[in-house]
C-alpha positions in Angstrom: 15.3 256.4 -24.4 12.4 258.3 -22.9 11.0 256.9 -19.6 7.6 255.2 -20.0 4.8 257.1 -18.4 3.5 255.4 -15.2 -0.2 254.5 -15.3 -2.3 256.4 -12.7 -5.0 254.7 -10.7 -7.6 256.1 -13.0 -5.7 254.8 -16.0 -5.8 251.3 -14.6 -9.5 251.4 -13.8 -10.2 252.7 -17.4 -8.2 249.8 -18.8 -10.0 247.2 -16.6 -13.4 248.7 -17.5 -12.7 248.7 -21.2 -11.8 245.0 -21.1 -15.0 244.2 -19.2 -17.2 246.3 -21.6 -15.7 244.6 -24.6 -16.3 241.2 -23.0 -20.0 242.0 -22.4 -20.4 243.7 -25.8 -21.9 246.8 -24.3 -21.1 248.7 -27.5 -23.5 246.4 -29.4 -26.3 248.6 -28.1 -24.6 251.7 -26.6 -22.3 254.2 -28.3 -19.1 254.8 -26.4 -16.9 257.4 -28.1 -16.9 256.7 -31.8 -17.7 253.0 -31.5 -20.9 251.1 -31.1 -24.5 252.1 -31.0 -25.6 249.6 -33.6 -29.0 249.2 -32.0 -29.9 252.7 -32.9 -29.2 252.0 -36.6 -31.4 248.9 -36.5 -34.2 251.0 -35.1 -33.6 253.7 -37.7 -33.8 251.1 -40.5 -37.0 249.7 -39.1 -38.6 253.1 -38.9 -37.7 253.9 -42.4 -39.0 250.6 -43.7 -42.3 251.2 -42.0 -42.5 254.8 -43.4 -41.9 256.3 -40.0 -39.8 259.2 -38.8 -36.1 258.0 -38.7 -35.3 260.9 -36.4 -37.2 259.0 -33.6 -34.4 256.4 -33.6 -32.4 258.2 -30.9 -35.3 258.4 -28.6 -36.0 254.7 -28.9 -32.4 253.5 -28.5 -30.0 253.0 -25.5 -28.3 256.3 -24.6 -24.8 257.5 -25.5 -22.4 256.5 -22.7 -19.4 258.6 -23.7 -19.1 261.7 -25.9 -15.5 261.6 -27.1 -15.5 265.1 -28.5 -16.7 266.7 -25.2 -15.0 264.2 -23.0 -18.1 263.5 -20.9 -20.3 260.6 -20.4 -22.1 258.3 -18.0 -19.6 258.9 -15.2 -20.2 262.6 -15.2 -24.0 262.1 -15.6 -25.0 259.6 -13.0 -24.2 259.1 -9.3 -22.1 256.1 -8.6 -24.5 254.5 -6.1 -27.3 254.7 -8.6 -25.2 253.2 -11.4 -24.1 250.4 -9.0 -27.7 249.5 -8.2 -28.8 249.7 -11.8 -26.1 247.4 -13.0 -27.1 244.9 -10.3 -30.8 245.2 -11.2 -31.6 246.8 -14.6 -35.3 246.1 -14.1 -35.3 249.5 -12.4 -36.1 251.0 -15.8 -35.2 254.6 -16.7 -37.6 254.6 -19.7 -40.1 251.8 -19.0 -42.1 252.6 -22.2 -39.3 251.3 -24.4 -39.1 247.8 -25.9 -35.3 247.6 -25.5 -34.2 246.3 -22.2 -30.8 246.4 -20.5 -29.8 242.7 -19.9 -28.9 241.4 -16.5 -25.2 240.4 -16.7 -25.2 239.0 -13.1 -22.1 241.1 -12.3 -20.3 240.1 -9.2 -19.4 243.0 -6.8 -15.9 243.4 -8.2 -17.2 243.6 -11.8 -19.9 246.1 -10.8 -17.3 248.3 -9.0 -15.0 248.0 -12.0 -17.7 249.4 -14.4 -18.7 252.2 -12.1 -15.1 253.2 -11.4 -14.4 253.0 -15.1 -17.0 255.6 -16.0 -16.0 257.8 -13.1 -12.3 257.6 -14.0 -13.1 258.2 -17.7 -14.9 261.4 -16.9 -12.5 262.3 -14.1 -15.2 262.9 -11.5 -15.4 262.0 -7.8 -15.8 258.4 -6.8 -17.9 257.0 -5.2 -19.7 260.1 -3.8 -20.0 263.7 -4.8 -20.6 266.7 -2.7 -24.3 267.8 -2.6 -25.0 271.4 -3.5 -26.7 273.8 -1.0 -30.3 274.5 -2.0 -32.1 277.7 -1.0 -35.9 278.0 -0.9 -36.1 281.2 -3.0 -34.1 279.6 -5.8 -36.2 276.5 -5.7 -39.3 278.6 -6.0 -37.9 280.4 -9.0 -36.9 277.1 -10.6 -40.5 275.8 -10.1 -41.8 278.8 -11.9 -39.5 278.3 -14.8 -40.2 274.6 -14.9 -43.9 275.4 -15.3 -43.3 278.1 -17.8 -41.2 275.8 -20.0 -43.9 273.0 -19.6 -41.3 270.4 -18.9 -44.0 267.8 -18.1 -45.1 267.8 -21.7 -42.2 265.4 -22.4 -40.9 264.3 -19.0 -42.4 261.7 -16.8 -42.8 262.9 -13.2 -43.3 260.3 -10.4 -44.5 257.7 -12.9 -47.1 259.9 -14.6 -46.6 259.6 -18.4 -46.9 262.6 -20.7 -49.3 262.5 -23.6 -46.5 261.8 -26.2 -45.3 259.1 -28.5 -42.7 256.9 -26.8 -39.8 258.4 -28.9 -40.7 261.9 -27.5 -40.9 260.9 -23.8 -38.1 261.8 -21.5 -37.0 260.1 -18.2 -38.8 260.5 -14.9 -37.6 263.6 -13.2 -38.5 262.2 -9.8 -35.2 260.2 -10.2 -33.1 263.2 -10.6 -32.0 263.6 -7.0 -30.8 260.0 -6.6 -29.6 259.5 -10.2 -28.0 262.5 -11.7 -24.8 264.4 -10.6 -25.6 268.0 -9.9 -22.6 269.4 -11.8 -23.6 267.4 -14.9 -27.2 268.6 -14.6 -26.1 272.3 -14.9 -24.0 271.5 -18.0 -26.9 269.6 -19.5 -29.4 272.4 -19.0 -27.0 274.9 -20.5 -26.4 273.0 -23.7 -28.0 269.5 -24.2 -26.9 269.2 -27.8 -23.3 269.6 -26.8 -23.5 266.6 -24.5 -25.8 264.4 -26.5 -26.0 265.4 -30.2 -29.4 264.8 -31.6 -31.3 265.0 -28.3 -34.8 266.5 -28.4 -34.1 268.3 -25.2 -34.3 272.0 -26.0 -31.8 274.6 -25.1 -33.9 277.0 -23.0 -31.2 279.2 -21.5 -29.4 281.4 -24.1 -26.1 283.1 -23.0 -27.4 286.6 -23.9 -30.0 287.9 -21.5 -31.8 289.8 -24.3 -32.5 286.4 -26.0 -34.0 284.8 -22.9 -37.7 283.9 -23.2 -38.2 285.2 -19.6 -35.9 288.1 -19.0 -38.0 289.2 -16.0 -36.8 286.1 -14.2 -33.4 286.7 -12.5 -32.7 289.4 -15.1 -32.5 286.7 -17.8 -29.2 285.6 -16.4 -28.3 282.2 -17.9 -26.3 280.9 -14.9 -28.8 281.9 -12.3 -31.8 280.5 -14.2 -30.0 277.2 -14.7 -29.1 277.1 -11.0 -32.8 277.8 -10.1 -34.1 275.0 -12.3 -31.4 272.6 -11.1 -32.3 273.4 -7.5 -36.0 272.7 -8.2 -35.2 269.4 -10.0 -33.1 268.2 -7.0 -36.3 268.4 -4.8 -38.5 266.2 -7.0 -37.7 262.9 -5.4 -35.8 261.2 -2.6 -32.1 261.5 -2.2 -31.7 265.2 -2.8 -30.0 267.7 -0.5 -32.0 269.6 2.1 -33.4 273.0 1.3 -32.3 276.0 3.4 -34.2 279.2 3.8 -31.5 281.8 4.8 -30.8 283.5 1.5 -32.8 285.9 -0.5 -32.9 285.6 -4.3 -31.9 288.7 -6.1 -33.2 290.0 -9.4 -36.4 288.1 -9.8 -39.7 289.6 -10.7 -41.6 286.4 -10.2 -40.8 283.6 -7.8 -44.2 282.0 -7.9 -45.3 278.7 -9.4 -48.0 279.8 -11.8 -46.9 278.5 -15.2 -48.1 279.8 -18.5 
């Protein structure tokens, strides 16, 4: 008879987290793997009944918490301290323009740590802290330039300033990026948003082939470097980000200014 596989510490935290999430019925609103997300279907039905655009349902519903196909979710996306504080006080809204609200479950400290460790263990990411990337001023400047060229503020809130969009098309406040998002996930998200969250309105701005890049004069159209530049800039938009150094030159850029077009 084959020996039974011993559960790892991560396995045990995943099992505990799954039990708590079932108990609190998180999947009534959120999709986790192939299950849940019923709230989005309710919104879709309401939009269709009112003659609206059913495609707006995703932008008006709670986010996907785990993509089973890509094996990535909330643990890889957000920093543990931020998730801990949000679970304790969901009034710190990510998208304040939405009608749906995350309930206050009045988690005790053990339950809060169970949920945060569950998501980190599910995604096999560091817990509770991650190493901050080194930021260099030249790359931050290039990222600022690309940020302006792509006109990211047309959809994203920045420091509480709402864009001129319908709520379904608005995107979270980028001033929360340094304290909320994990830097490794941010690079993956910028590279292919649809892969992580199918149906998102976030565009894929960084093609793998340099000749397909909208701004080939910036860092030679190199996908990896452009993503690193934008990520570097986003990590400076609010408190909690890493310090910016000034000791490296940025190669291959024809424009490191901030004049968008």
